[in-house]
Biopython code that builds the backbone (N, CA, C, O; Angstrom):
import numpy as np
from Bio.PDB.StructureBuilder import StructureBuilder

atoms = [
    (1, "UNK", "N", (-128.822, 17.801, -253.559)),
    (1, "UNK", "CA", (-128.485, 19.196, -253.335)),
    (1, "UNK", "C", (-127.378, 19.581, -254.322)),
    (1, "UNK", "O", (-126.401, 18.850, -254.487)),
    (2, "UNK", "N", (-127.540, 20.720, -254.967)),
    (2, "UNK", "CA", (-126.544, 21.152, -255.938)),
    (2, "UNK", "C", (-125.293, 21.679, -255.245)),
    (2, "UNK", "O", (-125.316, 22.022, -254.063)),
    (3, "UNK", "N", (-124.201, 21.736, -256.007)),
    (3, "UNK", "CA", (-122.959, 22.276, -255.455)),
    (3, "UNK", "C", (-123.148, 23.728, -255.012)),
    (3, "UNK", "O", (-122.600, 24.154, -253.995)),
    (4, "UNK", "N", (-123.927, 24.477, -255.786)),
    (4, "UNK", "CA", (-124.202, 25.873, -255.422)),
    (4, "UNK", "C", (-124.870, 25.940, -254.048)),
    (4, "UNK", "O", (-124.476, 26.735, -253.195)),
    (5, "UNK", "N", (-125.886, 25.094, -253.846)),
    (5, "UNK", "CA", (-126.595, 25.099, -252.561)),
    (5, "UNK", "C", (-125.693, 24.649, -251.418)),
    (5, "UNK", "O", (-125.772, 25.192, -250.316)),
    (6, "UNK", "N", (-124.837, 23.663, -251.669)),
    (6, "UNK", "CA", (-123.898, 23.209, -250.639)),
    (6, "UNK", "C", (-122.936, 24.327, -250.264)),
    (6, "UNK", "O", (-122.673, 24.562, -249.085)),
    (7, "UNK", "N", (-122.416, 25.009, -251.266)),
    (7, "UNK", "CA", (-121.499, 26.126, -251.024)),
    (7, "UNK", "C", (-122.200, 27.252, -250.260)),
    (7, "UNK", "O", (-121.648, 27.810, -249.311)),
    (8, "UNK", "N", (-123.416, 27.574, -250.683)),
    (8, "UNK", "CA", (-124.201, 28.614, -250.017)),
    (8, "UNK", "C", (-124.450, 28.230, -248.556)),
    (8, "UNK", "O", (-124.353, 29.073, -247.665)),
    (9, "UNK", "N", (-124.769, 26.969, -248.316)),
    (9, "UNK", "CA", (-124.997, 26.495, -246.958)),
    (9, "UNK", "C", (-123.757, 26.600, -246.086)),
    (9, "UNK", "O", (-123.844, 27.012, -244.930)),
    (10, "UNK", "N", (-122.590, 26.226, -246.636)),
    (10, "UNK", "CA", (-121.342, 26.328, -245.870)),
    (10, "UNK", "C", (-121.024, 27.781, -245.528)),
    (10, "UNK", "O", (-120.629, 28.089, -244.404)),
    (11, "UNK", "N", (-121.198, 28.664, -246.498)),
    (11, "UNK", "CA", (-120.945, 30.084, -246.246)),
    (11, "UNK", "C", (-121.949, 30.610, -245.227)),
    (11, "UNK", "O", (-121.583, 31.379, -244.338)),
    (12, "UNK", "N", (-123.198, 30.207, -245.346)),
    (12, "UNK", "CA", (-124.216, 30.627, -244.388)),
    (12, "UNK", "C", (-123.885, 30.191, -242.969)),
    (12, "UNK", "O", (-124.115, 30.945, -242.023)),
    (13, "UNK", "N", (-123.352, 28.992, -242.805)),
    (13, "UNK", "CA", (-122.970, 28.525, -241.468)),
    (13, "UNK", "C", (-121.804, 29.345, -240.920)),
    (13, "UNK", "O", (-121.742, 29.617, -239.721)),
    (14, "UNK", "N", (-120.894, 29.734, -241.786)),
    (14, "UNK", "CA", (-119.781, 30.594, -241.349)),
    (14, "UNK", "C", (-120.312, 31.959, -240.917)),
    (14, "UNK", "O", (-119.913, 32.482, -239.876)),
    (15, "UNK", "N", (-121.210, 32.534, -241.716)),
    (15, "UNK", "CA", (-121.823, 33.829, -241.381)),
    (15, "UNK", "C", (-122.578, 33.708, -240.056)),
    (15, "UNK", "O", (-122.506, 34.605, -239.215)),
    (16, "UNK", "N", (-123.300, 32.603, -239.870)),
    (16, "UNK", "CA", (-124.052, 32.391, -238.631)),
    (16, "UNK", "C", (-123.115, 32.326, -237.428)),
    (16, "UNK", "O", (-123.383, 32.948, -236.400)),
    (17, "UNK", "N", (-122.020, 31.580, -237.550)),
    (17, "UNK", "CA", (-121.066, 31.462, -236.439)),
    (17, "UNK", "C", (-120.446, 32.813, -236.105)),
    (17, "UNK", "O", (-120.272, 33.141, -234.932)),
    (18, "UNK", "N", (-120.110, 33.600, -237.124)),
    (18, "UNK", "CA", (-119.549, 34.935, -236.891)),
    (18, "UNK", "C", (-120.567, 35.835, -236.196)),
    (18, "UNK", "O", (-120.224, 36.581, -235.279)),
    (19, "UNK", "N", (-121.813, 35.760, -236.636)),
    (19, "UNK", "CA", (-122.871, 36.554, -236.012)),
    (19, "UNK", "C", (-123.037, 36.166, -234.545)),
    (19, "UNK", "O", (-123.082, 37.032, -233.671)),
    (20, "UNK", "N", (-123.128, 34.866, -234.280)),
    (20, "UNK", "CA", (-123.317, 34.406, -232.907)),
    (20, "UNK", "C", (-122.159, 34.842, -232.016)),
    (20, "UNK", "O", (-122.376, 35.274, -230.884)),
    (21, "UNK", "N", (-120.944, 34.731, -232.514)),
    (21, "UNK", "CA", (-119.780, 35.176, -231.735)),
    (21, "UNK", "C", (-119.879, 36.675, -231.448)),
    (21, "UNK", "O", (-119.510, 37.131, -230.365)),
    (22, "UNK", "N", (-120.374, 37.429, -232.413)),
    (22, "UNK", "CA", (-120.468, 38.885, -232.234)),
    (22, "UNK", "C", (-121.482, 39.283, -231.168)),
    (22, "UNK", "O", (-121.400, 40.380, -230.615)),
    (23, "UNK", "N", (-122.441, 38.400, -230.873)),
    (23, "UNK", "CA", (-123.432, 38.709, -229.834)),
    (23, "UNK", "C", (-123.129, 37.957, -228.535)),
    (23, "UNK", "O", (-123.963, 37.902, -227.631)),
    (24, "UNK", "N", (-121.937, 37.385, -228.453)),
    (24, "UNK", "CA", (-121.486, 36.805, -227.193)),
    (24, "UNK", "C", (-121.590, 35.306, -227.035)),
    (24, "UNK", "O", (-121.284, 34.781, -225.964)),
    (25, "UNK", "N", (-122.011, 34.604, -228.068)),
    (25, "UNK", "CA", (-122.070, 33.144, -227.974)),
    (25, "UNK", "C", (-120.677, 32.556, -228.115)),
    (25, "UNK", "O", (-119.813, 33.111, -228.793)),
    (26, "UNK", "N", (-120.479, 31.426, -227.462)),
    (26, "UNK", "CA", (-119.251, 30.658, -227.630)),
    (26, "UNK", "C", (-119.625, 29.410, -228.434)),
    (26, "UNK", "O", (-120.396, 28.577, -227.958)),
    (27, "UNK", "N", (-119.089, 29.277, -229.636)),
    (27, "UNK", "CA", (-119.362, 28.108, -230.474)),
    (27, "UNK", "C", (-118.545, 26.948, -229.916)),
    (27, "UNK", "O", (-117.321, 27.035, -229.818)),
    (28, "UNK", "N", (-119.225, 25.859, -229.550)),
    (28, "UNK", "CA", (-118.502, 24.723, -228.979)),
    (28, "UNK", "C", (-118.506, 23.494, -229.886)),
    (28, "UNK", "O", (-117.759, 22.546, -229.641)),
    (29, "UNK", "N", (-119.342, 23.498, -230.936)),
    (29, "UNK", "CA", (-119.327, 22.391, -231.904)),
    (29, "UNK", "C", (-119.931, 22.874, -233.216)),
    (29, "UNK", "O", (-120.811, 23.734, -233.248)),
    (30, "UNK", "N", (-119.419, 22.284, -234.302)),
    (30, "UNK", "CA", (-119.941, 22.575, -235.644)),
    (30, "UNK", "C", (-120.164, 21.271, -236.382)),
    (30, "UNK", "O", (-119.360, 20.343, -236.293)),
    (31, "UNK", "N", (-121.254, 21.214, -237.105)),
    (31, "UNK", "CA", (-121.572, 20.074, -237.969)),
    (31, "UNK", "C", (-121.405, 18.730, -237.271)),
    (31, "UNK", "O", (-120.753, 17.827, -237.795)),
    (32, "UNK", "N", (-121.993, 18.603, -236.095)),
    (32, "UNK", "CA", (-121.941, 17.346, -235.355)),
    (32, "UNK", "C", (-122.928, 16.375, -235.982)),
    (32, "UNK", "O", (-124.112, 16.684, -236.119)),
    (33, "UNK", "N", (-122.440, 15.204, -236.362)),
    (33, "UNK", "CA", (-123.267, 14.238, -237.094)),
    (33, "UNK", "C", (-123.380, 12.910, -236.355)),
    (33, "UNK", "O", (-122.445, 12.449, -235.700)),
    (34, "UNK", "N", (-124.561, 12.316, -236.486)),
    (34, "UNK", "CA", (-124.794, 10.938, -236.072)),
    (34, "UNK", "C", (-125.603, 10.290, -237.189)),
    (34, "UNK", "O", (-125.931, 10.937, -238.183)),
    (35, "UNK", "N", (-125.916, 9.033, -237.022)),
    (35, "UNK", "CA", (-126.768, 8.369, -238.013)),
    (35, "UNK", "C", (-128.197, 8.913, -237.971)),
    (35, "UNK", "O", (-128.980, 8.680, -238.892)),
    (36, "UNK", "N", (-128.536, 9.643, -236.893)),
    (36, "UNK", "CA", (-129.888, 10.179, -236.730)),
    (36, "UNK", "C", (-130.045, 11.588, -237.282)),
    (36, "UNK", "O", (-131.167, 12.082, -237.396)),
    (37, "UNK", "N", (-128.947, 12.240, -237.623)),
    (37, "UNK", "CA", (-129.034, 13.599, -238.137)),
    (37, "UNK", "C", (-127.807, 14.414, -237.796)),
    (37, "UNK", "O", (-126.792, 13.887, -237.341)),
    (38, "UNK", "N", (-127.924, 15.721, -238.027)),
    (38, "UNK", "CA", (-126.800, 16.629, -237.835)),
    (38, "UNK", "C", (-127.262, 17.883, -237.110)),
    (38, "UNK", "O", (-128.371, 18.376, -237.319)),
    (39, "UNK", "N", (-126.385, 18.383, -236.255)),
    (39, "UNK", "CA", (-126.577, 19.701, -235.657)),
    (39, "UNK", "C", (-125.601, 20.642, -236.332)),
    (39, "UNK", "O", (-124.404, 20.360, -236.386)),
    (40, "UNK", "N", (-126.093, 21.756, -236.848)),
    (40, "UNK", "CA", (-125.229, 22.702, -237.551)),
    (40, "UNK", "C", (-124.237, 23.348, -236.591)),
    (40, "UNK", "O", (-123.028, 23.309, -236.821)),
    (41, "UNK", "N", (-124.743, 23.938, -235.523)),
    (41, "UNK", "CA", (-123.897, 24.613, -234.533)),
    (41, "UNK", "C", (-124.427, 24.333, -233.133)),
    (41, "UNK", "O", (-125.630, 24.172, -232.927)),
    (42, "UNK", "N", (-123.514, 24.280, -232.184)),
    (42, "UNK", "CA", (-123.880, 24.216, -230.777)),
    (42, "UNK", "C", (-123.099, 25.327, -230.097)),
    (42, "UNK", "O", (-121.888, 25.461, -230.276)),
    (43, "UNK", "N", (-123.819, 26.123, -229.312)),
    (43, "UNK", "CA", (-123.155, 27.248, -228.661)),
    (43, "UNK", "C", (-123.572, 27.342, -227.200)),
    (43, "UNK", "O", (-124.509, 26.689, -226.740)),
    (44, "UNK", "N", (-122.837, 28.177, -226.504)),
    (44, "UNK", "CA", (-123.163, 28.538, -225.130)),
    (44, "UNK", "C", (-123.414, 30.035, -225.099)),
    (44, "UNK", "O", (-122.690, 30.813, -225.721)),
    (45, "UNK", "N", (-124.448, 30.427, -224.368)),
    (45, "UNK", "CA", (-124.735, 31.837, -224.158)),
    (45, "UNK", "C", (-125.165, 31.979, -222.710)),
    (45, "UNK", "O", (-126.228, 31.497, -222.321)),
    (46, "UNK", "N", (-124.343, 32.637, -221.918)),
    (46, "UNK", "CA", (-124.605, 32.832, -220.488)),
    (46, "UNK", "C", (-124.889, 31.493, -219.801)),
    (46, "UNK", "O", (-125.780, 31.397, -218.957)),
    (47, "UNK", "N", (-124.124, 30.466, -220.170)),
    (47, "UNK", "CA", (-124.259, 29.159, -219.552)),
    (47, "UNK", "C", (-125.375, 28.303, -220.103)),
    (47, "UNK", "O", (-125.548, 27.165, -219.666)),
    (48, "UNK", "N", (-126.138, 28.820, -221.052)),
    (48, "UNK", "CA", (-127.244, 28.065, -221.645)),
    (48, "UNK", "C", (-126.754, 27.350, -222.901)),
    (48, "UNK", "O", (-126.099, 27.949, -223.754)),
    (49, "UNK", "N", (-127.078, 26.063, -223.001)),
    (49, "UNK", "CA", (-126.710, 25.263, -224.163)),
    (49, "UNK", "C", (-127.727, 25.507, -225.273)),
    (49, "UNK", "O", (-128.934, 25.439, -225.044)),
    (50, "UNK", "N", (-127.230, 25.792, -226.477)),
    (50, "UNK", "CA", (-128.119, 26.133, -227.586)),
    (50, "UNK", "C", (-127.735, 25.322, -228.815)),
    (50, "UNK", "O", (-126.578, 25.321, -229.235)),
    (51, "UNK", "N", (-128.711, 24.638, -229.382)),
    (51, "UNK", "CA", (-128.549, 23.955, -230.659)),
    (51, "UNK", "C", (-129.072, 24.906, -231.723)),
    (51, "UNK", "O", (-130.189, 25.413, -231.623)),
    (52, "UNK", "N", (-128.254, 25.143, -232.743)),
    (52, "UNK", "CA", (-128.621, 26.126, -233.766)),
    (52, "UNK", "C", (-128.757, 25.456, -235.117)),
    (52, "UNK", "O", (-127.831, 24.811, -235.608)),
    (53, "UNK", "N", (-129.922, 25.621, -235.706)),
    (53, "UNK", "CA", (-130.161, 25.176, -237.074)),
    (53, "UNK", "C", (-129.973, 26.387, -237.968)),
    (53, "UNK", "O", (-130.560, 27.443, -237.731)),
    (54, "UNK", "N", (-129.157, 26.231, -238.989)),
    (54, "UNK", "CA", (-128.881, 27.333, -239.913)),
    (54, "UNK", "C", (-129.537, 27.017, -241.252)),
    (54, "UNK", "O", (-129.302, 25.959, -241.836)),
    (55, "UNK", "N", (-130.350, 27.935, -241.725)),
    (55, "UNK", "CA", (-130.983, 27.811, -243.032)),
    (55, "UNK", "C", (-130.556, 29.002, -243.869)),
    (55, "UNK", "O", (-130.824, 30.148, -243.511)),
    (56, "UNK", "N", (-129.895, 28.734, -244.975)),
    (56, "UNK", "CA", (-129.384, 29.799, -245.838)),
    (56, "UNK", "C", (-130.139, 29.770, -247.158)),
    (56, "UNK", "O", (-130.323, 28.715, -247.766)),
    (57, "UNK", "N", (-130.562, 30.921, -247.577)),
    (57, "UNK", "CA", (-131.317, 31.052, -248.824)),
    (57, "UNK", "C", (-130.796, 32.250, -249.613)),
    (57, "UNK", "O", (-130.296, 33.217, -249.039)),
    (58, "UNK", "N", (-130.919, 32.171, -250.918)),
    (58, "UNK", "CA", (-130.589, 33.331, -251.743)),
    (58, "UNK", "C", (-131.822, 34.198, -251.955)),
    (58, "UNK", "O", (-131.708, 35.344, -252.390)),
    (59, "UNK", "N", (-133.010, 33.656, -251.646)),
    (59, "UNK", "CA", (-134.252, 34.431, -251.702)),
    (59, "UNK", "C", (-135.320, 33.652, -250.934)),
    (59, "UNK", "O", (-135.102, 32.517, -250.512)),
    (60, "UNK", "N", (-136.468, 34.286, -250.765)),
    (60, "UNK", "CA", (-137.581, 33.561, -250.151)),
    (60, "UNK", "C", (-138.664, 33.281, -251.198)),
    (60, "UNK", "O", (-139.851, 33.186, -250.887)),
    (61, "UNK", "N", (-138.215, 33.153, -252.434)),
    (61, "UNK", "CA", (-139.106, 32.892, -253.560)),
    (61, "UNK", "C", (-139.963, 31.634, -253.338)),
    (61, "UNK", "O", (-141.126, 31.592, -253.737)),
    (62, "UNK", "N", (-139.382, 30.624, -252.703)),
    (62, "UNK", "CA", (-140.088, 29.365, -252.471)),
    (62, "UNK", "C", (-140.489, 29.201, -251.004)),
    (62, "UNK", "O", (-140.687, 28.080, -250.536)),
    (63, "UNK", "N", (-140.606, 30.306, -250.285)),
    (63, "UNK", "CA", (-140.955, 30.282, -248.870)),
    (63, "UNK", "C", (-139.766, 30.730, -248.041)),
    (63, "UNK", "O", (-138.620, 30.688, -248.489)),
    (64, "UNK", "N", (-140.058, 31.152, -246.841)),
    (64, "UNK", "CA", (-138.981, 31.638, -245.975)),
    (64, "UNK", "C", (-138.158, 30.471, -245.453)),
    (64, "UNK", "O", (-138.609, 29.326, -245.442)),
    (65, "UNK", "N", (-136.960, 30.781, -245.029)),
    (65, "UNK", "CA", (-136.091, 29.759, -244.449)),
    (65, "UNK", "C", (-136.725, 29.190, -243.186)),
    (65, "UNK", "O", (-136.638, 27.988, -242.934)),
    (66, "UNK", "N", (-137.357, 30.041, -242.396)),
    (66, "UNK", "CA", (-137.965, 29.585, -241.144)),
    (66, "UNK", "C", (-139.104, 28.605, -241.405)),
    (66, "UNK", "O", (-139.316, 27.682, -240.619)),
    (67, "UNK", "N", (-139.832, 28.792, -242.488)),
    (67, "UNK", "CA", (-140.938, 27.887, -242.818)),
    (67, "UNK", "C", (-140.452, 26.471, -243.099)),
    (67, "UNK", "O", (-141.236, 25.524, -243.037)),
    (68, "UNK", "N", (-139.177, 26.319, -243.404)),
    (68, "UNK", "CA", (-138.611, 24.993, -243.665)),
    (68, "UNK", "C", (-138.406, 24.192, -242.382)),
    (68, "UNK", "O", (-138.116, 22.997, -242.439)),
    (69, "UNK", "N", (-138.553, 24.839, -241.227)),
    (69, "UNK", "CA", (-138.373, 24.166, -239.941)),
    (69, "UNK", "C", (-139.747, 23.848, -239.372)),
    (69, "UNK", "O", (-140.378, 24.694, -238.737)),
    (70, "UNK", "N", (-140.199, 22.645, -239.602)),
    (70, "UNK", "CA", (-141.504, 22.211, -239.121)),
    (70, "UNK", "C", (-141.367, 21.627, -237.711)),
    (70, "UNK", "O", (-140.245, 21.382, -237.267)),
    (71, "UNK", "N", (-142.464, 21.397, -237.001)),
    (71, "UNK", "CA", (-142.391, 20.919, -235.614)),
    (71, "UNK", "C", (-141.567, 19.646, -235.429)),
    (71, "UNK", "O", (-140.841, 19.526, -234.442)),
    (72, "UNK", "N", (-141.664, 18.703, -236.349)),
    (72, "UNK", "CA", (-140.872, 17.471, -236.214)),
    (72, "UNK", "C", (-139.377, 17.774, -236.320)),
    (72, "UNK", "O", (-138.570, 17.139, -235.641)),
    (73, "UNK", "N", (-139.011, 18.720, -237.148)),
    (73, "UNK", "CA", (-137.600, 19.113, -237.255)),
    (73, "UNK", "C", (-137.118, 19.688, -235.923)),
    (73, "UNK", "O", (-136.009, 19.378, -235.488)),
    (74, "UNK", "N", (-137.930, 20.519, -235.271)),
    (74, "UNK", "CA", (-137.572, 21.040, -233.946)),
    (74, "UNK", "C", (-137.348, 19.897, -232.959)),
    (74, "UNK", "O", (-136.375, 19.898, -232.205)),
    (75, "UNK", "N", (-138.255, 18.924, -232.973)),
    (75, "UNK", "CA", (-138.117, 17.798, -232.047)),
    (75, "UNK", "C", (-136.843, 17.001, -232.339)),
    (75, "UNK", "O", (-136.160, 16.569, -231.411)),
    (76, "UNK", "N", (-136.522, 16.805, -233.609)),
    (76, "UNK", "CA", (-135.310, 16.074, -233.980)),
    (76, "UNK", "C", (-134.064, 16.829, -233.520)),
    (76, "UNK", "O", (-133.125, 16.223, -233.003)),
    (77, "UNK", "N", (-134.053, 18.140, -233.707)),
    (77, "UNK", "CA", (-132.914, 18.954, -233.255)),
    (77, "UNK", "C", (-132.767, 18.837, -231.748)),
    (77, "UNK", "O", (-131.655, 18.707, -231.237)),
    (78, "UNK", "N", (-133.878, 18.881, -231.041)),
    (78, "UNK", "CA", (-133.829, 18.763, -229.583)),
    (78, "UNK", "C", (-133.265, 17.407, -229.169)),
    (78, "UNK", "O", (-132.408, 17.339, -228.287)),
    (79, "UNK", "N", (-133.731, 16.334, -229.790)),
    (79, "UNK", "CA", (-133.221, 14.993, -229.453)),
    (79, "UNK", "C", (-131.729, 14.888, -229.758)),
    (79, "UNK", "O", (-130.972, 14.322, -228.969)),
    (80, "UNK", "N", (-131.312, 15.424, -230.886)),
    (80, "UNK", "CA", (-129.887, 15.400, -231.234)),
    (80, "UNK", "C", (-129.068, 16.195, -230.224)),
    (80, "UNK", "O", (-127.981, 15.771, -229.831)),
    (81, "UNK", "N", (-129.587, 17.346, -229.802)),
    (81, "UNK", "CA", (-128.873, 18.162, -228.821)),
    (81, "UNK", "C", (-128.756, 17.430, -227.489)),
    (81, "UNK", "O", (-127.717, 17.498, -226.832)),
    (82, "UNK", "N", (-129.809, 16.734, -227.090)),
    (82, "UNK", "CA", (-129.746, 15.951, -225.857)),
    (82, "UNK", "C", (-128.700, 14.838, -225.983)),
    (82, "UNK", "O", (-127.949, 14.576, -225.044)),
    (83, "UNK", "N", (-128.659, 14.196, -227.134)),
    (83, "UNK", "CA", (-127.663, 13.142, -227.367)),
    (83, "UNK", "C", (-126.249, 13.728, -227.321)),
    (83, "UNK", "O", (-125.348, 13.143, -226.719)),
    (84, "UNK", "N", (-126.062, 14.895, -227.965)),
    (84, "UNK", "CA", (-124.740, 15.540, -227.937)),
    (84, "UNK", "C", (-124.340, 15.828, -226.492)),
    (84, "UNK", "O", (-123.204, 15.569, -226.095)),
    (85, "UNK", "N", (-125.274, 16.364, -225.709)),
    (85, "UNK", "CA", (-124.989, 16.705, -224.314)),
    (85, "UNK", "C", (-124.607, 15.458, -223.517)),
    (85, "UNK", "O", (-123.671, 15.498, -222.720)),
    (86, "UNK", "N", (-125.312, 14.369, -223.722)),
    (86, "UNK", "CA", (-124.987, 13.133, -223.015)),
    (86, "UNK", "C", (-123.613, 12.613, -223.413)),
    (86, "UNK", "O", (-122.813, 12.247, -222.551)),
    (87, "UNK", "N", (-123.337, 12.580, -224.698)),
    (87, "UNK", "CA", (-122.047, 12.073, -225.182)),
    (87, "UNK", "C", (-120.878, 12.926, -224.718)),
    (87, "UNK", "O", (-119.760, 12.432, -224.576)),
    (88, "UNK", "N", (-121.134, 14.204, -224.481)),
    (88, "UNK", "CA", (-120.077, 15.116, -224.057)),
    (88, "UNK", "C", (-120.139, 15.422, -222.561)),
    (88, "UNK", "O", (-119.491, 16.352, -222.079)),
    (89, "UNK", "N", (-120.933, 14.622, -221.830)),
    (89, "UNK", "CA", (-121.042, 14.742, -220.377)),
    (89, "UNK", "C", (-121.399, 16.163, -219.945)),
    (89, "UNK", "O", (-120.826, 16.711, -219.004)),
    (90, "UNK", "N", (-122.351, 16.734, -220.655)),
    (90, "UNK", "CA", (-122.773, 18.106, -220.396)),
    (90, "UNK", "C", (-123.980, 18.088, -219.468)),
    (90, "UNK", "O", (-124.977, 17.424, -219.753)),
    (91, "UNK", "N", (-123.893, 18.805, -218.375)),
    (91, "UNK", "CA", (-125.028, 18.937, -217.457)),
    (91, "UNK", "C", (-125.882, 20.110, -217.937)),
    (91, "UNK", "O", (-125.367, 21.205, -218.165)),
    (92, "UNK", "N", (-127.161, 19.882, -218.087)),
    (92, "UNK", "CA", (-128.031, 20.938, -218.594)),
    (92, "UNK", "C", (-129.412, 20.837, -217.963)),
    (92, "UNK", "O", (-129.842, 19.765, -217.537)),
    (93, "UNK", "N", (-130.085, 21.950, -217.911)),
    (93, "UNK", "CA", (-131.488, 21.975, -217.502)),
    (93, "UNK", "C", (-132.347, 21.873, -218.757)),
    (93, "UNK", "O", (-133.050, 20.885, -218.967)),
    (94, "UNK", "N", (-132.277, 22.891, -219.570)),
    (94, "UNK", "CA", (-132.995, 22.941, -220.838)),
    (94, "UNK", "C", (-131.986, 23.175, -221.950)),
    (94, "UNK", "O", (-130.911, 23.737, -221.739)),
    (95, "UNK", "N", (-132.353, 22.740, -223.109)),
    (95, "UNK", "CA", (-131.550, 23.034, -224.292)),
    (95, "UNK", "C", (-132.411, 23.907, -225.189)),
    (95, "UNK", "O", (-133.506, 23.520, -225.597)),
    (96, "UNK", "N", (-131.904, 25.072, -225.481)),
    (96, "UNK", "CA", (-132.635, 25.992, -226.346)),
    (96, "UNK", "C", (-132.335, 25.640, -227.793)),
    (96, "UNK", "O", (-131.206, 25.291, -228.138)),
    (97, "UNK", "N", (-133.334, 25.733, -228.618)),
    (97, "UNK", "CA", (-133.161, 25.531, -230.055)),
    (97, "UNK", "C", (-133.391, 26.862, -230.738)),
    (97, "UNK", "O", (-134.467, 27.449, -230.624)),
    (98, "UNK", "N", (-132.380, 27.337, -231.447)),
    (98, "UNK", "CA", (-132.488, 28.568, -232.223)),
    (98, "UNK", "C", (-132.402, 28.228, -233.703)),
    (98, "UNK", "O", (-131.775, 27.243, -234.096)),
    (99, "UNK", "N", (-133.035, 29.050, -234.504)),
    (99, "UNK", "CA", (-132.921, 28.937, -235.953)),
    (99, "UNK", "C", (-132.380, 30.263, -236.462)),
    (99, "UNK", "O", (-132.917, 31.329, -236.163)),
    (100, "UNK", "N", (-131.311, 30.174, -237.232)),
    (100, "UNK", "CA", (-130.768, 31.360, -237.892)),
    (100, "UNK", "C", (-131.079, 31.243, -239.377)),
    (100, "UNK", "O", (-130.639, 30.311, -240.049)),
    (101, "UNK", "N", (-131.839, 32.199, -239.871)),
    (101, "UNK", "CA", (-132.162, 32.272, -241.290)),
    (101, "UNK", "C", (-131.220, 33.290, -241.907)),
    (101, "UNK", "O", (-131.217, 34.462, -241.531)),
    (102, "UNK", "N", (-130.432, 32.836, -242.843)),
    (102, "UNK", "CA", (-129.414, 33.672, -243.473)),
    (102, "UNK", "C", (-129.827, 33.868, -244.934)),
    (102, "UNK", "O", (-129.997, 32.900, -245.676)),
    (103, "UNK", "N", (-129.984, 35.121, -245.333)),
    (103, "UNK", "CA", (-130.365, 35.446, -246.706)),
    (103, "UNK", "C", (-129.246, 36.241, -247.369)),
    (103, "UNK", "O", (-128.700, 37.176, -246.784)),
    (104, "UNK", "N", (-128.919, 35.861, -248.584)),
    (104, "UNK", "CA", (-127.949, 36.605, -249.378)),
    (104, "UNK", "C", (-128.725, 37.672, -250.143)),
    (104, "UNK", "O", (-129.535, 37.349, -251.012)),
    (105, "UNK", "N", (-128.482, 38.943, -249.823)),
    (105, "UNK", "CA", (-129.179, 40.065, -250.459)),
    (105, "UNK", "C", (-128.129, 40.945, -251.128)),
    (105, "UNK", "O", (-127.360, 41.630, -250.454)),
    (106, "UNK", "N", (-128.105, 40.922, -252.440)),
    (106, "UNK", "CA", (-127.080, 41.645, -253.198)),
    (106, "UNK", "C", (-125.710, 41.183, -252.689)),
    (106, "UNK", "O", (-125.396, 39.996, -252.777)),
    (107, "UNK", "N", (-124.918, 42.068, -252.176)),
    (107, "UNK", "CA", (-123.593, 41.697, -251.657)),
    (107, "UNK", "C", (-123.571, 41.651, -250.132)),
    (107, "UNK", "O", (-122.498, 41.638, -249.527)),
    (108, "UNK", "N", (-124.751, 41.625, -249.505)),
    (108, "UNK", "CA", (-124.841, 41.651, -248.050)),
    (108, "UNK", "C", (-125.615, 40.442, -247.561)),
    (108, "UNK", "O", (-126.271, 39.742, -248.333)),
    (109, "UNK", "N", (-125.522, 40.214, -246.251)),
    (109, "UNK", "CA", (-126.251, 39.127, -245.607)),
    (109, "UNK", "C", (-127.320, 39.712, -244.692)),
    (109, "UNK", "O", (-127.074, 40.682, -243.974)),
    (110, "UNK", "N", (-128.486, 39.125, -244.724)),
    (110, "UNK", "CA", (-129.555, 39.483, -243.787)),
    (110, "UNK", "C", (-129.754, 38.280, -242.875)),
    (110, "UNK", "O", (-129.895, 37.152, -243.347)),
    (111, "UNK", "N", (-129.765, 38.524, -241.582)),
    (111, "UNK", "CA", (-129.859, 37.447, -240.602)),
    (111, "UNK", "C", (-131.120, 37.628, -239.770)),
    (111, "UNK", "O", (-131.375, 38.704, -239.230)),
    (112, "UNK", "N", (-131.898, 36.568, -239.677)),
    (112, "UNK", "CA", (-133.063, 36.524, -238.787)),
    (112, "UNK", "C", (-132.749, 35.478, -237.720)),
    (112, "UNK", "O", (-132.459, 34.325, -238.039)),
    (113, "UNK", "N", (-132.808, 35.882, -236.467)),
    (113, "UNK", "CA", (-132.487, 34.990, -235.354)),
    (113, "UNK", "C", (-133.771, 34.664, -234.603)),
    (113, "UNK", "O", (-134.364, 35.533, -233.964)),
    (114, "UNK", "N", (-134.192, 33.412, -234.683)),
    (114, "UNK", "CA", (-135.402, 32.942, -234.004)),
    (114, "UNK", "C", (-134.981, 32.074, -232.813)),
    (114, "UNK", "O", (-134.186, 31.147, -232.969)),
    (115, "UNK", "N", (-135.504, 32.372, -231.648)),
    (115, "UNK", "CA", (-135.190, 31.603, -230.451)),
    (115, "UNK", "C", (-136.407, 30.799, -230.026)),
    (115, "UNK", "O", (-137.543, 31.271, -230.075)),
    (116, "UNK", "N", (-136.135, 29.575, -229.609)),
    (116, "UNK", "CA", (-137.223, 28.723, -229.129)),
    (116, "UNK", "C", (-136.673, 27.863, -227.998)),
    (116, "UNK", "O", (-135.689, 27.146, -228.181)),
    (117, "UNK", "N", (-137.294, 27.932, -226.852)),
    (117, "UNK", "CA", (-136.833, 27.170, -225.699)),
    (117, "UNK", "C", (-137.556, 25.824, -225.687)),
    (117, "UNK", "O", (-138.779, 25.755, -225.810)),
    (118, "UNK", "N", (-136.774, 24.766, -225.538)),
    (118, "UNK", "CA", (-137.336, 23.426, -225.429)),
    (118, "UNK", "C", (-136.752, 22.765, -224.187)),
    (118, "UNK", "O", (-135.717, 23.192, -223.675)),
    (119, "UNK", "N", (-137.409, 21.739, -223.715)),
    (119, "UNK", "CA", (-136.859, 21.043, -222.543)),
    (119, "UNK", "C", (-136.853, 19.552, -222.767)),
    (119, "UNK", "O", (-136.426, 18.798, -221.892)),
]
sb = StructureBuilder()
sb.init_structure("model")
sb.init_model(0)
sb.init_chain("A")
sb.init_seg("    ")
for serial, (resi, resn, name, xyz) in enumerate(atoms, 1):
    if name == "N":
        sb.init_residue(resn, " ", resi, " ")
    sb.init_atom(name, np.array(xyz, "f"), 0.0, 1.0, " ", f" {name:<3s}", serial, name[0])
structure = sb.get_structure()
């Protein structure tokens, strides 16, 4: 990954966290890592635990950000979220997996928020 892409990704995660806070989410973890993978953001919304994958792009020239999240990626995010919940002694029914697609458009950000409930 190039430095430009790393920088874009970090800024995209900041934009995502600000957006989520603006709609009432409480960010409870950022960039949680294990040997099995990473969760970009973990939030609470009305008591629901949500694992958030953030995909930041400067364009959709090579496909949309959402298209980069294939079914196995969803399953991996869900497993990581369950592991995070266990390690943090979190009681949960379901863990929702959301994907935030962040696009840099001129000097503005466009955000697509996709919600997916998993159990």
